[in-house]
C-alpha positions, 0 to 999 in steps of 0.5 A: 457484519456491516462494515463502514470504511472511512478512508482518504484513499480508494479506487476511483472509476479510472481503471489505471488508478490503483489507489487503495486497491489493496483495501478493495481486494480485502473487502471483496474477500470479506464480502465472500465471508458474509460481510456487507461493506460501504465506503466513505471516501471524501474528496477535496473541493479544490482539486483536479478530482472535483470535476473529474468523471472518475470521482462521482459522489457515489459509485458501485464497484463490485457491489460495494457502495462508495460515497465521495462527499466533498470537503473544504480544502484550499491547497497550501492553506488548509494543511493536515492537522486539526482543521483539515480533520474537522472539514474531512469529518464534516463531509463523512457525517454529511454523507452518513446522514443520507444513508443511515436511515436504512443502514447502520454499521456494526463496526467502523474501520478508518484507513489512514489515521490521518485524516480519518481518525477524528471522523472515525471518533465522531462516527463511532459516537454517533452510532455507538459502535466499535472503532478500528484505526488502521495505520498505513505509513505516512500517517504514522510519520506525520504523528511522530513528527508532530509530537509533542505539539499535537500529542493531546489531540492524537491521544484523544483519538487513540483513546477512543479506538478499540483497536489500532492495526499497523501494516508492518511491525516498524509502524507498530514500534513507531506508534509505541514510541510516541508514548500516547497509545495503550500498547494493548490496542496495537496489532500488526496485520498485513493487507494480504496478497491475492495469489489468484492475481499475483503468482509465479508465471508459467513459461507461456505467461513469462513469454507473453509478458516479455513480448508485451514490453518487447523484451528478448527472452534471454534478457535480464530484467529489473523491476520497480513498482510504486510511486517513483519518488525520492523517498522510494530510493529513486536517486540511488537507482539513478546513480546505480542503474546506468553503470550496471546496465552498461556492464550487463548489456542485455538488460532492461529496467521496468518501472510502474507507477506515478512519476514524481521524481522527474530529475532521476527519471530524466537521468536514467532515461538519458543514460539508459535506452533499455528502460520502460517507465510506464507511469500509472497502469492498471493491475494487469500491467503490474502483473505483466511487469512482475512476470517479465522480471528477474529481480525486484528492487525497492530501495525505500527510505521508509516503509510500513510493509509495501504491497509491491514487495509482497506481490513480487514475492508472490510472483516468485521474484527475488527482491533487493529491499532496504532494512526499513519499517516492517520489511526485516520482519518478512525478509530474511537476508539471503534466504527469501530476499536481500536486505540492504541499507537505505541511501547506500548506493555501493550496497545497492550496486553490489547486490544488483550485480550479485543477483545479475550474475548468479542465476541459481541464487536468484532462483533459490531466493525467489522460490523461498519468497513465494513459499514465505507468503503462505508460511507467514499467512500473507495471502489474502485468504488467510488475512481475510479469515483472521480479519473477519474473526477479529472484527466480529470479536469486537462487535457487540450484536450477533445480528450481522 
């Protein structure tokens, strides 16, 4: 089966750039099942990526061809919506014309409905093949916020799709509520976690991870993985962590991911000495963060089903997370994680302290979290096998 992926987010040549890394891992798993994959990842012309060596117009990463055609874009003038989608789709079609003479896909997968959905429709019409849309989070919020203004536009895109996959039940429910989608096309399906990468640490791995960050073996360590931004609950962390860390003197905080909320970043750094804000790091450093930690924290305002949470669970960590999006479908409170209300600093502080003082509770929650990855078929192997069967069921030709 030949898969064409159209996406606004994918790995670059920079090893610290993890954008779309979960897509790449899933495609590698599908490759092992016999699929042949090509990726089209258009890049805006007026941006820092235009002249970056990390975003060439064509790449080959792990034997997957990635095409990055440029499209017209002026910051703050060309905004997400119909015109943006049009420019994006023109770049996709331009790239495909160069390769379609010797390669025709059997199926099209669009990751992030915005801006990829319209490009997927035009490509599906060009080749006469099935179209799958995969909703990731921000795209769904944009659609919901622009109903009814763009209802007809997005309805036309959804009508053309053969299947619409959501990363989390919360996103599926949000799309249902728009009233512009055939509910029979909707399906919830996780990205899948590569448990060969994310796994509970051995004693040696834990010691090495702590040594890497210069953290004592007996210290208590909290970890945050993701973009350090307001919608991830960073303000609440800034209001909570300094006081907690003063109560628990031998404690450390690790944060891995791009830093956008500068204010809360400076606040925590000014009040807490034992913090490590790592910024954008590679996959191996993410694993080291999780292996060094005792507790994972993600107090987001909105989510689909965050990969960072599933990665922490696969590493056997107890998690303190908010009851948003698809999280409550995976986390059972006080069984395989702890659920709190978003924007509630009191609730957040109480649960951080509770986990800090009760080691047996932490251990039980972490063990249950690890087992839940397999019980709920969230491991990459299970997801890839199901995805492969699902995609093949939509393909008309048997000649893969």
